[in-house]
N, C-alpha and C positions, 0 to 999 in steps of 0.2 A: 505421601511419603514413606519412600518402602523401608521395611523391619534393615535393610542394610543400610542405605544413609545414615534413618536415626540413630544407628549405635556411631556411625563416623562421629554423628553431629555431639551426640554424647559426652565419648573419648580427647573431643578435642576440646571443649566445653570444660572439663575436669582435671585435663591438659592446663589451660590457660592459671584454672585455679590453683593448681601443686605448683604453678612456677608464679605467680599473682602472690601467695606465701614464702615460697621460696627466694626470694628478691627478698619481700621483710624482714627473715633470716639471716640474711645473707650474715657471714660468720657471725653465725650465734649473736645477731645482734634484733632486735626488737626497734622499733622506730617508728610514736606514732604522733599525734601535731593534728591542731585544731587551731582554729583562728575562733575569740569568745566574740558574741553576739549578742543582740538585745534588741527589740523594737527604738524607733526612734525617740518615740516619747518616755522609754525604762533607763535608757541609754544614756539618753543626749549626745554627747563626741566621744564618750566610754568606749572603748576598743581593744582587745588582749590579744594573749595564745595560748594556749596548754603548749610543752612537748613530755614524752615522755620516752627517755630509752633503757633498753635490758639489756647491759653488755652480757650475756651469763660463760661466754671466756673467763671472764676475770675477774665474775662473781657482783656485777656493781649497776643500782639504778640510779638512776639521775630524772626528778620530775622537774618542768618549772611554768611559772605563774608568771606574768608580765599583762600588768594595764596599763593605760596610755590615758594621758584625758582625761580623768581623775580629780575632784574637788583635791588640792591638804587637808591630810589630818584623817581625808574619811578612811574607815578601817572595814572592810567584806570581808566575811567568812570563804573561805575555798574549801566548795563542795567535790567527790569526784564518790558519784556512783551511788548518791544519798548521802557519803559520811563525811561529814566537816575534816577533815586534814589538816585547817593552818587559817590564819586568818595572815589580814596581807593589809599594812599598812601604810597610807599614800604618802611622799614626801611635797616638800614644798616647789619640786618641775613639773604633779600632777599625774607621778609614775610609782606605783607601786609591786612589789617582785617580793616572789615564795617561792625559793631554791630546795628539795633535798638531795642531796649527795648520798650515798652506803658508804663512802672514804672520808666524810666529813668530820674533820680533826678539828673542831673551833677554831679554829685561829682566821677563818675564810667567812661572810656572812653565808657559806651552804648550810642545812640541819640534815642530823640521820634526821630516818623517817619515822614520821611517828606510830607506836605498833599495830591503833588502825585504819595506815593505809589499803586500800582496795590491793588484790592481785592484779591487774590491766591484760588483757590481749590486743583490744580493738571494738570499738561500741560503746562506750562506754561514757557517761558526761558527766561534767567536769562544769563547774558552776562560780561564778563571784559575782557574786551583789542583784546588776539589775543583766547581766549579760551570762551567754551556755553558750557552748559546744559541744559536742561528740569526736575524740578520739577516734583516726582514721590511721592507717599504716602511710608515713610517708616516703 
């Protein structure tokens, strides 16, 4: 491969990378998501997902975690990048949720972000009990 071909390849790769980042941040918004999974032995039928949105144009962040098919009454710590950011209590239907929203006013189920909540930009690991996932661009 000659130098000219190699340069073209690098330019194309850089352009694709910039377009991917630009798409994720389109409209001043970052969206991250992950499916939470675990080994069958550790997690059983338990499954879940985590999502994060950062709307820069409205100075608003949202983070939510939901797990399903858990045992009623179970409690799980929610960790983001090794930091415990909250706890999920599973209801009688086997569902547990944690919702943070910068605009939460106490009149809904959403809560304000805790002070120790880490900055997110993709690649962070979310762990809920035996389940884990890595936040990726949505």
